[in-house]
N, C-alpha and C positions, 0 to 999 in steps of 0.2 A: 422333315424326320429328325423327332428329337435325340440327340447325343446323350445329352447328360440327366440320368434319375437321381432322384432322392430317395434314399433307403433310409427309413425308419425303425426300429425294432424296440418295443418297450414292453416290462417286464413287470408281471404282477404276481404276488402269492397270496394265497388263502389255506389257513391250516385250520382244519374242524376235528373236532373230537368226533371219533369213528363211531362211538356208541350212542352219544348225545346229540350229536351234529352240532352242537354249541361252535360257534365261532371263536377260534383262539387269535389268530393272524390272520391280518387282511392290508398287504402293505403293496406299494409298487419297488422295484428294485433296479439296479444299476446293472448296466449290460456293459461289457468290455467291447468296447467297438473294433479293436485289430483285431482281438481271436474272433469275433462274429464274423468279422468281414472274410477271415479264412475258413470258417468252417460253412460259410454258405456257397463260397467259392468252391471249397470241395463238394459240396453235394450236387452242384451243377456240374462238376466233373466226373461226377460218380468216384470220386476217390475214398480210398479209406479213411476212417477218421473224419467222415463230415457231419454224423449223425450224434445227434444228443444222446449221451450214453448212460449217464449215472447223474446222481442227485445227491450232492456232498453236504454233510451237517456239521457243524464245528462251534467252538467255543471260545474263539478268539476277537468275537467284534466288539465286545463291550469289555469296560472293565471298571472297578471303583475306585473315584480319587480319594482323596485325604480327608475330605468333608462326605464322607461315604456315601457320595451320590455317583448315579450311573453316567459313565460317559461312553460312546458311541464311534467307534473309529469310521473312517471314510470309507466307503465299500470300494474293492480292489478290484480295478476299471484298467488299470494298468500294469499290474503284477501277473503271477502265474499260477496263484493258489488263494485258498481261503488262509486265513490268518492263524486257524489252528484247525485243520480236518481233523474230526476224531472219529466219522463214522460216514458210509455211503449206502446208496441203495442203487441196483441195477433198474434201468426203466427201458432200455431197447429191447423191444419183444422179439430181436432177433436174434438175441443172446438166449440160448437153450434155460440158462441161470435165474432169467428174470423173471422175479414173481408174477403169477397170472394176475395178479392186482394192480401190477403197474405197467403204464403205458405211455407212447408217444404219439400223437394223432396231430394232424393238419387240416385243416377247412378253409373254406375259401370265403368270402366274407358276398353279401348279394351284389348286384350291380349299380353302381360301377367295381368293378371287383380289382381295388388297388391295396385291398388289405387282407391279409392272410392269419390265422392264429393258431399256433402252433401249441399244443395243450399238453402238459406233462403232469401224470399222475403218480403219485406215491403212495403207499401205506406203509406206516411205521405200525407194526402190530404188537400187540401184549408182549410178545416173546422176543422183541428186538429191540434195541442190539443186546446183545450177551452181556452178561455182567452189569446191568442196569439196575437202580436200586427197586425194591418190590412197590414200594409205593410213595406218594408226594410228601416232599418236606421231610425227606430223612436226612436229607444232605442240608448243610449252612453252606457250603462252598460253592458261590455262584460261578466259579469256573471247573466243575464237577466234569468230567469224562461228558456226561450225557446231558449237560445243562446245556441246550443249543442255543445260541443267540447268531449265528450265520447260517446260510442257505446258499449253493452255488449249483450251477449245470455245467457239466464237463462231458467232452469227448470221449471215446477210448483211451486216445491218448495223454487223458487229462489235460487239454487245454480248457483253462477256464472262460467259460462263455458269459456267465452272469454270477451276483454274486447281491446278495440282500444282508443286512445286519438289522437285527430287532432285540429287543427287550427279553431276556432270556425265559425260555421255557426249558422245563424237565420234563424228560422223557424219562417214565417211569414204568414198572410192569402192569399199572392198574390203569393204564392210559394207553389207548391207541389213537394217532392221529391218520388222515388223510389230508395229503398236501396236493394241491391243484396249482400248478404255474403253469402260466400262460403268457408266451410270447406273442405280440400283435405286431405283425410285419406289414408296414405301408410303402409303397412306392407310389413316387407322383413326378 
C-alpha cells in the first residue's frame, strides 16, 4: 500500500473577447501551495470555505520603470492577497448572488484517472464593473482602476488560492470578456 501521494495543481487562464471570440490572454498561473492544501483539506472534510468562491482582479501586478519598460512582479504565492485587488466576481453557483454566466465545475480525466480538472468560468459583461471607461484608450494611466494585470481565485473567507500576473488589459464598457480559469489536479 502506498503511504505517500504527490499532488500537483497547475493553473491556466484564457481570456476571450465575448463578442468576437478573439483570444486576449492565454497563460499559466502560479498556485499558492499552502492555501491550496488548506482548501483541499477543507473540501474533503466538508468544512466551510473549501470551495472556490470568487475570481478577483487587480492592477498591482506590473509597473513601469524609469525607462518606461513594463516590469512584472512575481505572483504572490506566499502572501494573503493580490497586490491591489480592485474588483471581483462571484463564481460559486451555490451563492444566490452569483451571475448565471459564472460557474465552477469539476471533471475527471479518462483512465487512468489520476487527473481532474476544475474549470472556473466568469463573464465580465459590458456593464461591469460600474465606473469603467466607456471605450478603450481613453485613459493613459496603466494603473487605472479597471486596467487589470492580475487575477486570483479565492475562497469565501478570502484565502488566495492562485495568482496570475500579465500585461495590463483595460476593461471598458465597449468590451466584454469571458475568463476560463482551469486548475488541473494530478495525484501520483
